N, C-alpha and C positions, 0 to 999 in steps of 0.2 A: 436255630436254625432248623429250618426243615427241608429235609434232604429234596428235592427235586427228580421227580422218574420221567428218563426219555420214552419215547414210543420205539416202535420198532423200526419204525419210517425212520425217523431221527438217525439212529446208527446204520439205517442201509446205507442213511446220505452219505455216511462215513466213508463206512466199505464202499461206494460207487465212486467217494476223491481216491481210492487206491487204484480202481480199477482205471479210472480216468489216466493216473500216473503210468499206468502199465503201459495202455493206449500211447499215450506221449512215446515210450519207451520201445514203440514196435514189439512190446510183450501183446500176448493174446489177454485183453483188458480185464482179467477177473481180480477184485479187491478183495477182503477180508480184516476184520476185526476182531477181536477178543474183548467181552466186555463182562466184568467181574465186580459185582456192588453198585453199578450203575455208573460206572468208569472202565474208560478204554484204556486196556492194557497192554495192549497189540496190536499193530498196524502193519499189514502185509497186501503184495502184489506177485503177481505171477513175475520169475524170474526166470524162465526156462532157456529162455535164447541166452539172456546175460550169464546164467549160468553155466550155461551146452548142461545142463542138468533137468532130465524129464521129469524129476522129481519133484522139483520147485515152483510146486504150486503155489497160490496164495494160501490156500486151506492149510499148508502143511508148513510155509514160511512161520504164519498166524500161530498154528499151536507151536512150536517152538519156542517162537519168541514169548508167549505168553506163561507157557512152563520155565524157562528161564526167571523171568520176573518174578515168578510165584514159588521158585525155588523147590518145584515137583511137578511130575509128570501128569497127575491125574487134574483136570480140568472141571469137577464135576460140581462147583457154584459159579460155573462163566456160561457166558452164552457166545455162539460161535456167528456171524454174519457173514455171510458169501452172497456175491453178486449172481454167482450162477449156479446151481444144483451141484455138488459134488462131485465126482468120479465115484468110483468104487475103490480103488486105493487112498482115494482121502477119506472117504465112510471109513474106511479101515480105520485110521487114524483118530478121528474122530469117535470111533467107539473105544480106540482102547485108552483116550482122554476122558474119554465118560461124563461128556458133556452136557450140561444141563437141559442146555436149549439150541435149534440150528435153528436160524432164520436162513434162508434165501430169496434170492428177487427171481432170475429167469430160470424156467426149467432147462436141462440139456437133454433135446431130445437124441441124441445120436448117443451120449456119452456118459447121462447120469445116472447114481446111482439106482435109480427106483426103476427104470426102465432093464437093468441088466440083471437084476434080482428080482424074484417072486418076497424073497419074506427080506424083512428088516434087515439093515446090517448095521445099522447103529446102536449105539447101546440102549438096553430098553425101556430106560428111565429117563432118555432123551427127548424131549418135545419139539416136535417139527414144526416149524410154520414155512408156508412157501409162499411165493408169488408177490411181496413186500416189493413195490415200485418194479416189478417184473418187465414193464414198458423200459421205462430207463435201462434197465439192465440186458434185457434184450436187444433196443435197439444199439447200444455203443458195442456190442460182437457183431451183427450186422453190419456196421457200419467197418469196424475193423477186417473184415473179410472183404466188402466191395473194395477197399481201397488196398487190399493186397492183389486184388483180381486184375485192378487197373494199372 
């Protein structure tokens, strides 16, 4: 049986499903998944409101879940898909986990890790791909904050 390989768009759609769950729970709509060997091993979305915890970002939740699944703290054979560019805190966690690849959707023009630092905060071997489904990922954020203002 031949192993099928899914695209970054396929997995970002799965992360987007998590962002939708966050939106439905009145959380900032960011979703994340961790993929290892073409298999989703962790799914998460923001839980900062529910847990009353500013560190409960989707990425942090997904990293913890994936590390528990694999039984180790290094995720150097994994890819993290997240709908919004990670903040500095999450970029630090991504670096410490030594992800092989980070794929994100929309850029975060206010708190994204690229804007905060001129040097790469990630592990030197981490491949970064940005802009995957950026319109959809950005639109759900805009809708969420429009809803909050009304």
